[in-house]
C-alpha positions in Angstrom: -10.4 2.7 2.0 -9.4 1.0 5.2 -7.3 -1.5 3.2 -5.9 1.3 1.1 -4.6 3.2 4.1 -3.4 0.1 6.0 0.4 0.1 5.8 0.4 -3.7 6.0 -1.3 -3.7 2.6 1.4 -1.6 1.0 4.4 -3.5 -0.4 6.7 -0.6 0.3 6.2 -1.1 4.0 7.8 -4.6 3.8 10.7 -3.2 1.6 11.7 -0.5 4.1 14.0 -2.8 6.2 15.7 -3.9 3.0 16.1 -0.3 1.9 17.9 0.5 5.2 20.0 -2.6 5.0 21.0 -1.8 1.4 21.9 1.8 2.4 24.2 0.4 5.1 25.9 -2.0 2.7 26.4 0.7 0.1 27.9 3.1 2.7 30.2 0.4 4.0 31.3 -0.6 0.5 32.1 3.0 -0.5 34.0 3.6 2.8 36.1 0.4 2.7 36.5 -0.1 -1.0 38.5 1.8 -3.6 35.8 3.9 -5.1 37.4 7.3 -5.5 35.6 7.7 -8.8 32.1 7.5 -7.1 30.2 10.4 -5.7 29.6 8.5 -2.4 27.6 10.2 0.4 27.6 13.6 2.0 25.8 13.9 5.3 23.7 17.0 4.7 22.7 15.7 1.3 21.7 12.3 2.6 19.8 13.9 5.5 17.8 16.0 3.1 17.0 12.9 1.0 15.8 10.9 4.0 13.7 13.8 5.2 12.1 14.1 1.8 11.5 10.4 1.7 9.7 10.4 5.0 7.6 13.4 4.0 6.6 11.7 0.7 4.9 9.0 2.7 2.4 11.5 4.0 1.8 13.2 0.7 1.5 9.9 -1.1 -1.2 8.9 1.4 -3.1 12.1 0.7 -2.7 11.4 -3.0 -4.2 7.9 -2.5 -7.2 9.2 -0.6 -7.9 12.0 -3.2 -7.4 9.9 -6.3 -9.1 6.8 -4.9 -12.6 8.4 -5.1 -11.9 9.6 -8.7 -10.6 6.2 -9.9 -13.5 4.4 -8.1 -16.1 6.6 -9.8 -14.6 5.9 -13.2 -14.2 2.2 -12.5 -17.8 1.8 -11.2 -19.8 4.1 -13.5 -17.8 4.5 -16.7 -15.6 1.4 -17.3 -17.3 -0.9 -19.8 -16.0 -4.0 -18.0 -14.2 -5.1 -14.8 -11.2 -7.3 -15.1 -10.8 -10.3 -12.9 -8.1 -9.5 -10.2 -7.7 -13.2 -9.4 -6.0 -14.1 -12.6 -2.2 -14.1 -13.2 -2.6 -12.2 -16.4 -4.4 -9.4 -14.6 -1.3 -8.6 -12.5 1.0 -8.8 -15.5 -1.4 -6.4 -17.3 -1.7 -3.9 -14.4 2.1 -3.9 -13.7 3.0 -3.3 -17.4 0.1 -0.9 -17.9 1.1 1.2 -15.0 4.7 1.2 -16.0 3.7 2.4 -19.5 1.7 5.3 -18.1 4.6 5.9 -15.6 6.8 6.5 -18.6 4.5 9.1 -20.0 4.0 10.9 -16.7 7.7 10.9 -16.1 8.2 12.4 -19.6 5.6 15.0 -18.9 7.2 16.2 -15.6 10.5 16.6 -17.4 9.1 18.4 -20.4 6.6 20.8 -18.8 7.4 23.6 -16.4 4.6 22.9 -13.9 5.4 19.2 -13.8 9.2 19.8 -13.5 8.6 22.1 -10.6 7.2 19.1 -8.7 9.8 16.6 -9.9 13.0 18.5 -9.9 13.4 17.9 -6.2 14.3 14.3 -7.0 17.1 15.4 -9.3 18.5 18.1 -7.0 21.2 15.9 -5.5 24.7 15.9 -7.0 25.2 12.4 -5.5 24.1 9.1 -7.0 23.5 6.7 -4.3 20.6 4.7 -2.7 19.8 7.6 -0.5 19.0 9.7 -3.6 16.3 7.1 -4.4 14.5 8.2 -1.3 14.6 11.9 -2.3 11.0 11.9 -3.5 8.7 14.7 -4.5 5.9 15.9 -2.2 3.6 16.9 -5.2 2.4 13.7 -6.9 -0.6 15.3 -8.5 0.2 14.4 -12.1 0.1 10.7 -11.5 -3.7 10.9 -11.1 -4.0 12.4 -14.6 -1.9 9.7 -16.3 -3.4 6.8 -14.4 -6.9 7.7 -15.5 -7.0 5.2 -18.5 -6.3 2.2 -16.1 -9.6 2.2 -14.2 -11.4 3.1 -17.4 -9.9 -0.1 -18.9 -11.3 -2.1 -16.0 -8.3 -2.3 -13.6 -9.5 -2.1 -10.0 -8.3 1.1 -8.3 -6.7 -0.6 -5.3 -4.5 -2.6 -7.6 -3.0 0.5 -9.1 -1.5 1.5 -5.7 -0.1 -2.0 -5.2 1.5 -1.9 -8.6 2.9 1.5 -8.0 4.4 0.2 -4.8 6.2 -2.5 -6.7 7.3 0.1 -9.3 8.8 2.3 -6.6 10.6 -0.7 -4.9 12.1 -1.7 -8.2 13.5 1.8 -8.8 15.3 1.9 -5.5 18.2 -0.3 -6.5 18.9 1.5 -9.8 20.1 4.6 -7.9 23.7 3.5 -7.4 27.2 3.7 -9.0 28.4 0.4 -7.5 26.6 -1.7 -10.1 28.1 -1.6 -13.6 26.4 -2.6 -16.8 24.5 -5.9 -16.6 24.2 -8.7 -19.2 22.9 -7.4 -22.5 19.4 -9.0 -22.5 18.7 -7.4 -19.1 20.1 -4.0 -20.2 17.9 -4.2 -23.4 14.6 -4.9 -21.6 14.9 -3.5 -18.0 15.8 -0.2 -16.5 19.2 -0.7 -14.8 21.6 1.4 -12.8 23.5 2.3 -16.0 20.4 3.5 -17.7 19.2 5.5 -14.6 22.6 7.1 -14.1 22.1 8.6 -17.5 18.6 9.9 -16.4 20.1 11.7 -13.5 22.9 13.3 -15.5 22.9 17.0 -16.3 25.2 16.6 -19.3 23.6 17.9 -22.5 23.5 14.5 -24.1 21.8 13.0 -21.1 19.1 15.5 -20.5 15.5 14.2 -21.0 16.5 10.6 -21.5 15.6 7.2 -20.0 12.3 7.9 -18.4 11.5 4.3 -17.7 10.3 2.9 -14.4 10.8 -0.8 -14.8 11.0 -1.5 -18.5 13.5 0.5 -20.6 11.7 -0.7 -23.8 9.4 2.3 -23.6 12.4 4.6 -24.1 13.6 2.5 -27.0 10.2 2.5 -28.6 9.5 6.3 -28.2 13.0 7.7 -29.0 14.2 8.8 -25.5 16.8 6.1 -24.9 20.4 7.0 -24.3 23.2 4.5 -23.3 25.8 5.5 -20.7 28.8 6.6 -22.6 30.7 8.4 -19.8 30.2 9.0 -16.1 27.3 11.5 -15.8 27.5 14.8 -13.9 24.6 14.5 -11.5 22.1 17.2 -10.3 20.5 20.1 -12.0 22.1 22.2 -14.7 21.9 25.1 -12.3 22.7 23.7 -8.8 20.2 24.8 -6.1 23.0 25.1 -3.4 20.7 24.4 -0.5 19.7 21.5 1.8 16.5 23.2 2.9 13.8 20.6 2.0 11.0 23.2 1.6 13.1 25.1 -0.9 14.0 21.9 -2.7 10.3 20.9 -2.9 8.6 24.2 -3.5 11.3 26.7 -4.7 10.6 26.0 -8.3 6.9 26.8 -7.9 7.9 30.1 -6.4 10.0 30.8 -9.5 7.1 30.0 -11.8 4.9 32.4 -9.8 7.5 35.1 -10.2 7.8 34.5 -13.9 4.1 34.6 -14.4 3.9 37.9 -12.5 6.7 39.3 -14.6 5.2 38.2 -17.9 3.4 40.9 -20.0 1.2 38.7 -22.2 -1.1 35.8 -21.6 0.9 33.8 -24.1 4.1 34.3 -22.0 2.2 33.5 -18.8 1.0 30.2 -20.3 4.6 29.5 -21.5 5.9 30.0 -18.0 3.5 27.3 -16.7 3.3 24.9 -19.6 6.5 25.6 -21.6 9.6 23.4 -21.3 11.9 23.8 -18.3 15.0 26.0 -18.6 13.8 28.0 -21.5 12.4 31.5 -21.3 9.1 32.5 -22.9 9.1 34.9 -25.8 9.4 38.4 -24.4 11.8 37.2 -21.6 9.4 37.2 -18.7 11.9 35.7 -16.3 14.3 32.9 -15.6 11.8 30.0 -15.9 12.4 26.8 -14.0 16.0 25.6 -14.3 16.8 22.1 -15.4 
């Protein structure tokens, strides 16, 4: 547990200076170059993103503490074997395995109201820049559910958090409009800025596409891939029109609570919680959670 909470054991700690440097370079490039077709930065929006990023560090730490005991119990008492963390193939396996379950968790939080209520904060910005990469949710509860198979398969719990750190680091650089499409082999295998711009688009053809973390092959395999055809319209389909971070993080939960209270049947109440975002339950119990 001491190693788990030690910031020097977290790869994200070492990436922070590079995050800040990249932010500065992007801001300078947007200011001095001819990039009128890019969304750029807006001070209040960027400030909200940075605040949400700092807050996510606290909530991710709480998530680590809570999930570590669960994963350790499964790893020690249920897993039929323990994989050797000292081999090269172990780290390939845990990185690919976590990325696979990241895809399914990401798909879940986009398709189910209660999951979208937590994740929509990340999509609330109408700007696509490296600052938006830091606009992280404060409610990482669903990760614990989707990571459960990994300790059961014999992956040591502490390695899951290291792998997740590398997954987050990778996803930082794909939040930009300054990088166009990359060579075809890279675009085919890896998640890239072009693919991730699609994911942040609120255009009908871009909704619920490109859930990948590192490897875009999951989207290609499971039918959720969409290439970038035209410049996306970023943000939610119904803009939140606020920079209040508490509203951005928890406003969707409040809407679910209101919808559940307004529902007249248990079927409609369950639909408000577990139905798809942006669609009303039968009987019109409320507005549901907007996309």
